[in-house]
C-alpha positions in Angstrom: -41.2 1.6 4.9 -39.5 3.9 7.6 -37.2 2.8 9.9 -36.9 4.8 13.2 -33.4 5.1 14.7 -32.7 3.5 18.1 -33.5 6.0 20.6 -32.5 4.1 23.8 -28.7 3.2 24.0 -26.7 1.2 26.4 -23.1 1.5 26.5 -21.2 -1.3 28.4 -18.0 -0.4 29.9 -15.3 -1.5 31.9 -12.8 1.0 31.2 -10.5 -1.3 29.0 -9.1 -0.2 25.2 -12.6 -1.7 23.1 -14.8 -0.6 25.9 -13.2 3.0 26.0 -13.5 2.9 21.8 -17.3 2.1 22.3 -17.8 5.1 24.3 -15.9 7.2 21.9 -18.0 5.7 18.9 -21.1 6.2 20.7 -20.3 9.8 21.6 -19.3 10.8 17.9 -22.8 9.2 16.6 -24.8 11.0 19.4 -23.3 14.3 18.4 -24.8 13.7 15.0 -28.2 12.6 16.1 -31.4 14.8 16.5 -33.3 14.3 18.4 -30.7 12.8 21.0 -30.8 9.3 22.1 -31.2 8.5 25.8 -28.0 7.0 26.7 -27.3 4.7 29.9 -23.7 3.9 30.6 -23.3 0.5 32.5 -20.3 -1.0 34.7 -20.8 -4.3 36.5 -18.8 -5.2 39.4 -18.6 -9.2 39.7 -20.5 -10.4 42.5 -18.2 -10.6 45.3 -19.9 -13.9 46.8 -19.3 -15.8 43.5 -15.3 -14.9 43.8 -15.1 -15.4 47.5 -14.3 -11.6 48.1 -15.0 -9.9 51.2 -17.0 -6.6 51.9 -13.8 -4.6 51.7 -12.8 -6.0 48.3 -16.4 -5.5 47.0 -16.4 -1.9 48.2 -13.0 -1.2 46.7 -14.4 -2.7 43.4 -17.4 -0.8 43.6 -15.6 2.5 44.0 -13.5 1.5 41.0 -16.6 0.8 38.9 -17.9 4.5 39.9 -14.5 6.1 38.5 -14.7 3.8 35.2 -18.5 5.4 34.7 -17.3 8.7 35.9 -14.5 8.8 33.3 -16.5 7.1 30.6 -19.4 9.9 31.1 -16.7 12.6 30.9 -15.3 11.3 27.8 -18.5 11.1 26.3 -19.2 14.5 27.2 -16.0 15.9 25.6 -16.6 14.1 22.4 -20.3 14.7 22.0 -20.3 18.2 23.3 -23.0 17.3 26.0 -24.3 14.5 28.3 -27.7 16.2 28.6 -29.5 12.5 28.1 -26.7 10.2 29.7 -27.2 8.6 32.7 -25.1 5.9 34.6 -25.7 2.6 36.5 -23.3 0.3 38.4 -24.7 -3.2 39.2 -23.2 -6.2 41.0 -23.4 -9.5 39.3 -22.4 -11.7 36.3 -21.7 -9.2 33.4 -23.5 -11.0 30.6 -26.6 -11.7 32.6 -26.7 -8.0 34.1 -26.4 -6.7 30.6 -28.9 -8.8 29.1 -31.4 -8.1 32.0 -30.4 -4.2 31.6 -31.5 -4.5 28.0 -34.6 -5.7 28.6 -35.6 -3.8 31.8 -34.7 -0.6 30.0 -36.3 -0.9 26.7 -32.8 -0.5 25.0 -32.8 -0.7 21.4 -29.0 -0.3 20.7 -26.4 -1.8 22.9 -22.9 -0.7 22.2 -19.9 -2.4 23.8 -16.5 -3.3 23.4 -15.2 -6.8 22.7 -12.6 -9.3 23.4 -10.4 -7.4 26.2 -13.4 -7.4 29.0 -11.6 -7.8 32.2 -14.3 -9.5 34.1 -13.3 -13.0 34.8 -15.9 -15.5 33.5 -15.7 -19.4 33.4 -17.6 -19.7 30.1 -18.1 -23.1 28.1 -19.4 -20.8 24.9 -17.0 -19.5 22.3 -17.4 -15.8 22.4 -17.8 -15.8 26.3 -20.2 -12.4 27.2 -20.2 -11.3 23.6 -21.7 -14.6 22.3 -24.1 -15.0 24.9 -25.4 -11.3 24.7 -25.9 -11.7 21.0 -27.9 -14.8 21.4 -30.0 -13.3 24.2 -31.1 -9.6 23.3 -32.9 -8.4 20.6 -31.9 -5.1 19.6 -29.2 -3.3 17.6 -26.0 -4.4 18.7 -22.6 -2.6 17.8 -19.6 -4.3 18.8 -16.4 -2.4 18.8 -13.2 -4.2 18.5 
């Protein structure tokens, strides 16, 4: 039996310690692979309607998310030596749902993310918050960096 290595990766990042470590891990793995997988770097801006934030605050958060993605992409390239197969996406919404929807919509077969220090504010009754929800709702390889 032959197992194919995942070729469509999603790296969810918010720029925090473990999220940045997940970008580093993915870049080191990517550098060793041939053929190179397709990589999607994702940042999620919380929906301003859910937190009562106004338009200016939402714009500032979106700009901050774009900065996080630009830094993550550069960090990835610095380690991997290239970012030829790397794209970025910023979404507005609830992080755990946005990650699950992105996995499904993009045929992701490897999700790489940091755990425990996400800055996203979520009221969650489930133990484990974002990470636990994602583990229960996606069907792909998951690498959690902590």
